[in-house]
C-alpha positions, 0 to 999 in steps of 0.5 A: 500500500505504501508503494502505491501511495508513493507512486501516486505522489510521484506521478502527482509531483511530475504533473505539477512540475510539468504544468509549471514548466508549461505555464512558465514557457507560455508566460515567457514567450514574446507577446504580440505588440501593437498592430499584431494579433496572437497566432491563436486568434482564429482558434479563439474566435472559433470557440466564441462562435460555437459558444454563441451558437449554443446560447452563450449570449443569452446566458451572459444576459442573465449575469448582467444587463449588457451580457448579450450585447457585449458577447456579440459586439466584442466577437464582431469587433475582434474579427474586424480588428484581426482582419485589419492586421491579417487581410487574408481574414477579411471576407470571413471577418465581414461575414462574421461581424455582420452576423454579430451586428444582426444579433445586436439589432435583433429583438433580443438584442434590444430587449432591455433598452428603452426605445423612448430614449434619445437616441433610441434604445439609449446611448449604450446600445446606440453607441456600440451598435454604431461603432460595430457597423462603422468598423465593418464598413472600414473593411467593406463599404460596398453595402449601400444599405449599411452605409445609409444606416450608418449615416442615419444612426450617426446623425441620430446620435449627433442630434441627441448630443446637440440637444442635450445639456450634458455630454453624458447621455442616458443608457437607461432611464435616469442613468448615465455613464460617461463611458457609453457616450465616449463609445458613441462619440468615437463612432461619429469620428469613425463615420467622419473618417470613412465618409467625410467630415460631418460631425466635428462640431458636435464632437468638439462640443462634447470634448469641451463639456466632458473636460469641464466635468472631470472627476475632481479627485482624479482628473479623469472622466467619472464612472457614473454621473447625474443624468440631468447635468452630468455632474459626478455621482461616482468617481473614476473606476477602472471598469469604465476607465479601461473602456474609455481609454480604448476609445478616447484616442479615436476621438482626440489623441492629445486629450487621450494621452493626458487622460491615459497617463493619469489613468496609469498613475491612479490605477496601475498596481503591483500588489505584493510585488506581483503584477502589473494589474489594474485596481478597480479604485484609485490608489488610496481608495477602497471599495467593493466589487460589483457585477461589472468589476467582478470580485476584487482580489487585493483591490484588483479587478480582473475584468478591468485588467483584461480590458486594459490590455486593449487600452494599452495597445491603442495608447502606444503602451506596448510594454504594459500590453505585452505584460498583461497578455503574458499574465493572461497566458499564465493566470487565464488557464488557457486550453489551446487545441488545434481547432479552438482556444479558450480561457478559464476552461471555457466556463465564461465565454463572455470573458473570452470575448473581452480577451479576444477584443483586447488582444486584437485591439487597434485604432480604426480612426487614428494611428497608435501613438509613439509613446514611452511608458515605463514598467518595472524591468523585473516584473516577471521575476516574482511570477517565475519565482512563484512557479519555481517554488510550486514546481519544487514543492512536490520534491522537497521531501525527496530532495531533503531525504537525498541530502540527509543520506548524502550527509550520513554517507559523508559522516560514515566515510569520515569516521572510517577514515579516522579509525583507519588512521 
């Protein structure tokens, strides 16, 4: 019986050590920088399409109010971004992203949003839908009906902003988040790039008003605001900041650069020496997690950290983007198969959608800025040290036993030599 248990322990030790070696290898591999996409992108999108066909978007809707929209929008956008990097994917990307857009515009896709709001169904639904439609047209503008709808929907959004006394329009009745308006304004900038300047006055007015309503404690756009006048009701949080900084460079690169630097200073963290990672609340502020951020670990939001990879890519923060991608390969428990790739064992497909969107992120309106951001040169060392300790842990008793045997042997040899003398 003892031999069997010893054999089981040795096998378990081999498995643990092998897993650590594989994890270390994935972690230390170079990650794609701005303008590049991971080699596994098509396999990841294959998993997402199968999950959506099985109702992953409907299931995500039961977890939080925007689950259906995000599941489909991010899937479509990841295809568009991948095709901009790899032109050979263009035809498939157009087909798949149009399929995703149709799901956003379906009855199920609009069910939780109010058609009475301005623009119709609220700025969250309108902004993401318009951005996806424009992104598809950036690949293929041959569909005149879609070009016309993009123009009409952009005009509806622009009119809603022009008629509002606040730059932050309602997503739901009486509720407004600046991040949603940021996405919508970016879609207007994309429209103007593709089809000629038309909405620049509305965009500039929005920028002026947004700058006047920054969170006084951080200098960043707030998380939630009054739907009446746009005043801050909830200060800056990483859940929305990560998305804001994904879109702000498309609107105004100079404003985006200043805001991103503040975001980095307020939210980038190395808890316990590990990281980099993104706090949900600014340094010095504690708070609890919610349905958007997920549970917080030492103040870190895993969802904000994932999305910040995309924000880093479009803001020219190549070092942080690569670091977050490497940590995703280490901590995301990826299962990489010949035909698919999924994270967290594929249990939360909407999480995979955020990863795919972030890992393929690229600007559609502007070029990525050339910027220099510092990151601790030794940031990998704590992770490698931890993996080494875990890999060696199953063998500690055996190593100790061998060492003790060696000491005893040396002692006996010394005694023998002494007695012979």
